[in-house]
C-alpha positions as CSV (number, residue, x, y, z in Angstrom):
1,X,167.9,238.5,135.7
2,X,166.9,239.8,139.1
3,X,165.0,237.5,141.4
4,X,162.2,238.8,143.5
5,X,163.2,239.5,147.1
6,X,160.7,239.0,150.0
7,X,160.9,242.7,150.9
8,X,160.7,243.9,147.3
9,X,158.2,246.7,147.1
10,X,156.7,245.6,143.7
11,X,153.3,243.9,143.9
12,X,150.8,242.8,141.2
13,X,148.2,245.6,141.1
14,X,145.1,245.6,139.0
15,X,143.7,248.9,137.7
16,X,140.3,249.8,136.3
17,X,139.5,251.8,133.3
18,X,136.2,253.1,131.8
19,X,134.4,250.9,129.3
20,X,131.5,251.6,127.0
21,X,129.3,248.6,128.0
22,X,130.1,247.2,131.4
23,X,127.8,244.2,131.1
24,X,129.4,243.1,127.8
25,X,132.8,243.6,129.4
26,X,131.9,241.5,132.4
27,X,130.4,238.8,130.1
28,X,133.5,238.6,127.9
29,X,135.9,238.6,131.0
30,X,133.8,236.0,132.8
31,X,133.7,233.8,129.7
32,X,137.5,234.0,129.4
33,X,138.0,233.1,133.1
34,X,135.6,230.2,132.8
35,X,137.3,228.9,129.6
36,X,140.7,229.1,131.2
37,X,139.7,227.1,134.3
38,X,137.8,224.6,132.2
39,X,140.9,224.0,130.1
40,X,142.9,223.3,133.2
41,X,140.5,220.6,134.3
42,X,138.0,222.4,136.6
43,X,134.5,221.1,136.6
44,X,131.5,223.4,136.1
45,X,130.6,223.1,139.8
46,X,134.2,224.1,140.8
47,X,134.1,227.1,138.5
48,X,130.8,228.2,139.9
49,X,132.2,228.0,143.5
50,X,135.3,229.9,142.4
51,X,133.1,232.8,141.3
52,X,131.2,232.6,144.6
53,X,134.4,232.8,146.7
54,X,135.8,236.2,147.8
55,X,139.3,234.6,147.5
56,X,139.1,235.0,143.8
57,X,138.8,238.8,143.5
58,X,138.0,239.5,139.9
59,X,135.6,236.6,139.3
60,X,133.9,237.3,142.6
61,X,133.5,241.0,141.7
62,X,131.7,239.9,138.5
63,X,129.5,237.5,140.5
64,X,128.5,240.3,142.9
65,X,127.7,242.7,140.1
66,X,125.8,240.3,137.9
67,X,124.6,237.5,140.1
68,X,124.6,233.8,140.1
69,X,122.3,233.4,137.1
70,X,124.7,235.5,134.9
71,X,127.6,233.3,135.8
72,X,125.8,229.9,135.6
73,X,124.5,230.7,132.1
74,X,128.1,231.4,131.0
75,X,129.4,228.2,132.6
76,X,126.6,226.2,130.9
77,X,127.5,227.7,127.6
78,X,131.2,226.8,128.0
79,X,130.4,223.3,129.1
80,X,127.8,222.8,126.4
81,X,124.9,222.4,128.9
82,X,121.6,223.7,127.8
83,X,120.0,224.1,131.2
């Protein structure tokens, strides 16, 4: 097993690919992200702030594309809140 060196040229890189229905893809992806963070103990408010933060690239990209209402509806569904 090779350990990662500080000057190792390999980085984690995300790549995009075409999808048939971008909104459905964003909905399913965001829902998975929300569920994962909820399972690790994040509150609904913390997850909403995570999507608002540019430090979390993929969730924030969905937030920018779809808006806060899109994300808050999904968070409410996961947490069982019928706002």
